[in-house]
C-alpha positions as CSV (number, residue, x, y, z in Angstrom):
1,X,-11.9,5.7,-52.4
2,X,-10.7,3.6,-49.8
3,X,-9.7,0.0,-50.0
4,X,-13.0,-1.0,-48.1
5,X,-15.2,1.2,-50.2
6,X,-13.8,-0.4,-53.4
7,X,-14.8,-3.7,-51.9
8,X,-18.2,-2.5,-50.8
9,X,-18.8,-1.1,-54.6
10,X,-17.6,-4.4,-56.0
11,X,-19.6,-6.7,-53.9
12,X,-23.0,-4.2,-54.6
13,X,-21.9,-4.6,-58.5
14,X,-21.4,-8.7,-57.7
15,X,-24.5,-8.8,-56.1
16,X,-26.8,-7.2,-58.9
17,X,-24.8,-8.3,-62.0
18,X,-27.4,-11.0,-62.7
19,X,-30.1,-8.5,-63.4
20,X,-31.0,-5.7,-65.7
21,X,-33.7,-4.2,-67.1
22,X,-35.4,-6.0,-68.1
23,X,-33.0,-9.0,-66.3
24,X,-33.1,-11.1,-69.1
25,X,-31.7,-9.2,-71.9
26,X,-30.7,-12.1,-74.2
27,X,-32.6,-14.8,-75.2
28,X,-31.1,-17.6,-73.2
29,X,-32.5,-20.4,-75.2
30,X,-30.9,-19.2,-78.7
31,X,-27.8,-20.6,-79.5
32,X,-26.1,-19.1,-82.9
33,X,-29.1,-19.4,-85.0
34,X,-30.9,-22.0,-83.3
35,X,-33.6,-21.3,-80.5
36,X,-34.5,-24.5,-78.6
37,X,-37.4,-25.0,-76.5
38,X,-37.0,-25.0,-72.6
39,X,-37.8,-28.9,-72.9
40,X,-35.0,-29.6,-75.2
41,X,-32.4,-27.3,-73.2
42,X,-33.4,-29.7,-70.3
43,X,-32.8,-32.9,-72.5
44,X,-29.3,-31.6,-73.4
45,X,-28.3,-30.9,-70.2
46,X,-30.0,-33.8,-68.3
47,X,-26.6,-36.3,-68.8
48,X,-24.7,-33.5,-67.1
49,X,-26.8,-33.0,-63.8
50,X,-27.6,-36.0,-61.3
51,X,-31.4,-36.8,-61.1
52,X,-31.2,-35.6,-57.8
53,X,-30.3,-32.0,-59.2
54,X,-32.9,-32.0,-61.4
55,X,-35.7,-32.7,-59.2
56,X,-34.4,-30.2,-56.6
57,X,-34.6,-27.5,-59.6
58,X,-38.3,-28.8,-60.6
59,X,-39.1,-28.9,-57.0
60,X,-37.8,-25.0,-56.2
61,X,-39.3,-23.7,-59.7
62,X,-42.9,-25.4,-58.7
63,X,-42.7,-23.1,-55.2
64,X,-42.3,-19.8,-57.0
65,X,-44.0,-16.9,-57.5
66,X,-44.1,-13.7,-59.1
67,X,-47.2,-12.2,-57.5
68,X,-45.4,-10.7,-54.6
69,X,-41.8,-8.8,-55.1
70,X,-39.9,-7.2,-52.6
71,X,-38.2,-3.7,-53.9
72,X,-35.3,-2.4,-51.8
73,X,-35.0,1.4,-52.5
74,X,-31.2,3.2,-51.8
75,X,-30.1,0.3,-49.9
76,X,-25.9,1.0,-49.0
77,X,-25.3,-1.6,-46.8
78,X,-23.9,-4.7,-49.1
79,X,-25.1,-7.2,-46.4
80,X,-28.7,-5.9,-46.4
81,X,-29.0,-6.4,-49.9
82,X,-27.6,-9.9,-49.5
83,X,-29.9,-10.8,-46.7
84,X,-33.2,-9.3,-48.5
85,X,-32.1,-11.4,-51.9
86,X,-31.5,-14.7,-49.5
87,X,-34.9,-14.2,-47.9
88,X,-36.7,-13.4,-51.1
89,X,-35.3,-16.9,-52.8
90,X,-35.8,-19.0,-49.5
91,X,-39.4,-18.2,-49.6
92,X,-40.0,-18.4,-53.2
93,X,-40.3,-14.8,-54.6
94,X,-38.8,-15.1,-58.2
95,X,-38.4,-11.2,-58.9
96,X,-36.4,-8.5,-56.8
97,X,-36.1,-4.9,-57.8
98,X,-33.7,-2.9,-57.3
99,X,-33.7,0.9,-57.1
100,X,-30.3,3.1,-57.0
101,X,-30.2,5.9,-54.0
102,X,-28.6,9.2,-54.2
103,X,-25.7,7.8,-52.9
104,X,-22.3,6.9,-54.5
105,X,-20.7,5.0,-51.7
106,X,-21.9,1.5,-50.3
107,X,-20.8,-0.1,-47.0
108,X,-19.3,-3.5,-46.9
109,X,-20.7,-6.1,-45.0
110,X,-19.4,-9.7,-44.3
111,X,-22.7,-11.0,-44.7
112,X,-23.7,-12.6,-48.1
113,X,-26.6,-13.6,-50.5
114,X,-24.9,-17.3,-50.2
115,X,-25.6,-17.5,-54.0
116,X,-29.2,-16.4,-54.0
117,X,-29.2,-13.8,-56.5
118,X,-28.0,-16.6,-59.3
119,X,-31.5,-18.2,-58.8
120,X,-33.8,-14.7,-58.6
121,X,-34.6,-12.1,-61.7
122,X,-32.8,-9.1,-60.2
123,X,-34.3,-5.5,-61.8
124,X,-32.5,-2.4,-61.9
125,X,-34.0,1.3,-61.5
126,X,-32.3,4.4,-61.7
127,X,-35.3,6.3,-60.3
128,X,-38.2,5.4,-58.1
129,X,-40.4,6.9,-60.5
130,X,-39.2,4.3,-63.3
131,X,-39.9,1.3,-60.8
132,X,-43.3,2.3,-59.8
133,X,-44.5,3.6,-63.3
134,X,-43.2,-0.3,-64.8
135,X,-44.9,-2.1,-61.5
136,X,-48.2,-0.2,-61.9
137,X,-48.3,-0.9,-65.4
138,X,-47.5,-4.9,-64.8
139,X,-50.9,-4.7,-62.6
140,X,-49.0,-4.7,-58.8
141,X,-50.1,-2.7,-56.0
142,X,-47.0,-0.7,-54.4
143,X,-47.1,-1.3,-50.4
144,X,-44.4,0.6,-48.4
145,X,-43.1,-1.0,-45.2
146,X,-43.2,2.6,-43.7
147,X,-44.8,4.3,-41.0
148,X,-47.1,7.6,-41.3
149,X,-50.7,8.4,-40.5
150,X,-52.3,5.9,-43.0
151,X,-49.7,2.9,-41.8
152,X,-51.9,-0.5,-41.2
153,X,-50.9,-3.7,-39.9
154,X,-49.1,-6.0,-42.2
155,X,-52.1,-8.4,-41.6
156,X,-54.8,-6.3,-43.1
157,X,-52.9,-6.4,-46.3
158,X,-54.0,-9.2,-49.1
159,X,-51.2,-10.7,-50.7
160,X,-53.2,-12.9,-53.2
161,X,-53.2,-9.8,-54.9
162,X,-50.0,-9.0,-57.2
163,X,-48.0,-6.6,-54.6
164,X,-44.7,-4.8,-54.6
165,X,-43.5,-4.6,-51.1
166,X,-41.0,-1.7,-50.7
167,X,-38.2,-1.4,-48.2
168,X,-36.6,1.7,-48.0
169,X,-32.9,2.9,-47.0
170,X,-31.3,1.9,-43.5
171,X,-31.5,5.6,-42.2
172,X,-34.4,7.4,-44.3
173,X,-36.7,5.0,-45.4
174,X,-38.9,4.9,-48.0
175,X,-38.3,8.4,-50.1
176,X,-41.0,11.0,-50.2
177,X,-41.0,10.2,-54.5
178,X,-41.6,6.3,-54.2
179,X,-44.1,7.2,-51.3
180,X,-46.3,9.3,-53.4
181,X,-46.6,6.4,-55.7
182,X,-47.5,3.9,-53.3
183,X,-51.2,2.5,-52.5
184,X,-50.7,1.4,-49.0
185,X,-48.1,1.5,-46.4
186,X,-47.9,-1.3,-43.5
187,X,-45.8,-2.4,-40.6
188,X,-45.1,-5.4,-38.2
189,X,-46.7,-4.2,-35.2
190,X,-43.9,-4.8,-32.2
191,X,-45.2,-5.7,-28.9
192,X,-41.8,-5.0,-27.2
193,X,-39.7,-1.8,-26.2
194,X,-38.1,-2.1,-29.6
195,X,-39.9,0.2,-32.0
196,X,-38.5,-1.4,-35.6
197,X,-36.3,-3.8,-37.2
198,X,-33.4,-3.6,-39.3
199,X,-34.5,-3.6,-42.6
200,X,-33.2,-6.9,-43.5
201,X,-34.8,-8.6,-40.4
202,X,-37.8,-6.4,-41.7
203,X,-37.9,-7.7,-45.1
204,X,-37.9,-11.6,-43.6
205,X,-40.5,-11.0,-41.3
206,X,-42.6,-9.4,-44.1
207,X,-41.9,-11.7,-46.9
208,X,-42.5,-15.0,-44.9
209,X,-45.8,-13.2,-43.5
210,X,-46.7,-12.8,-47.4
211,X,-46.3,-16.4,-48.3
212,X,-48.0,-17.1,-45.0
213,X,-51.0,-14.9,-45.7
214,X,-51.2,-16.5,-49.4
215,X,-51.2,-19.9,-47.9
216,X,-54.2,-19.1,-45.6
217,X,-56.3,-17.3,-48.1
218,X,-55.8,-19.7,-51.0
219,X,-54.2,-22.7,-50.0
220,X,-50.5,-22.2,-52.2
221,X,-47.9,-19.9,-52.2
222,X,-46.8,-20.6,-56.1
223,X,-48.8,-19.7,-59.1
224,X,-46.1,-19.7,-62.1
225,X,-48.0,-21.3,-65.2
226,X,-46.9,-24.5,-66.7
227,X,-44.9,-23.1,-69.3
228,X,-43.2,-20.2,-67.2
229,X,-42.2,-23.2,-64.7
230,X,-40.5,-25.0,-67.9
231,X,-38.8,-21.8,-69.3
232,X,-37.2,-21.0,-65.5
233,X,-36.4,-25.0,-65.0
234,X,-34.5,-24.7,-68.3
235,X,-32.6,-21.3,-67.5
236,X,-32.3,-23.1,-63.8
237,X,-30.1,-25.9,-65.8
238,X,-28.3,-23.7,-68.0
239,X,-26.8,-22.2,-64.5
240,X,-26.1,-25.5,-62.9
241,X,-24.1,-26.8,-65.5
242,X,-20.8,-25.7,-66.0
243,X,-20.0,-24.6,-69.6
244,X,-23.6,-25.5,-70.5
245,X,-23.7,-23.0,-73.4
246,X,-20.4,-24.8,-74.6
247,X,-22.1,-28.4,-74.2
248,X,-25.5,-27.6,-76.2
249,X,-23.2,-26.0,-78.8
250,X,-21.4,-28.8,-79.2
251,X,-24.1,-31.2,-79.1
252,X,-26.4,-29.3,-81.8
253,X,-22.9,-29.4,-83.9
254,X,-23.1,-33.3,-83.5
255,X,-26.5,-33.4,-85.0
């Protein structure tokens, strides 16, 4: 394997390192044999953050949703995966699902996620069937960004319904296996000579449209319950403070 391919594989693994199936395998609020509430964790870490930082975390969490989730299937370019993650995080989408493709080599790109993956829950799936089954059981409608006879303009999709928006491989698009599980397909109509967007651009446009559609229809994009927001604030505080685990364990030992 060339040095270039090694770099690409390392970068892809780094992007996906924050996730799993489920993305949080261990309880982040358990320290030894002590389980703390989300509010207690924030209280213990508060002296180690600026007030501005904590306010920023609360504001970001207040803008989050899990009702619209992007799914990327079989992408090989690390830059495209980075771009989708960056768009998802910036627009308030908390979950990203990644389905492994049939390829065994990745293409390296200088574009980065700029740390967006650290603030997302990244789910990994080996097959389209596994991913689709999980999303359907969780109550999501599966909508592919894909052109075929039944494709509709994206404006016809009601994103106030729980929706998984699926983006396929850079060249082949969404696989037949995933298409067999989808409930609908949509496109972003293009009035120019250009017939299609790069997958990273398509994801950015589609996720922005989903955000705006939710705002237009119901007045809000975010919809996490209070307890879910509290847990996410605590998780973000844990990620924001250096050596947070050691700090908390030390403070617990001082009681």
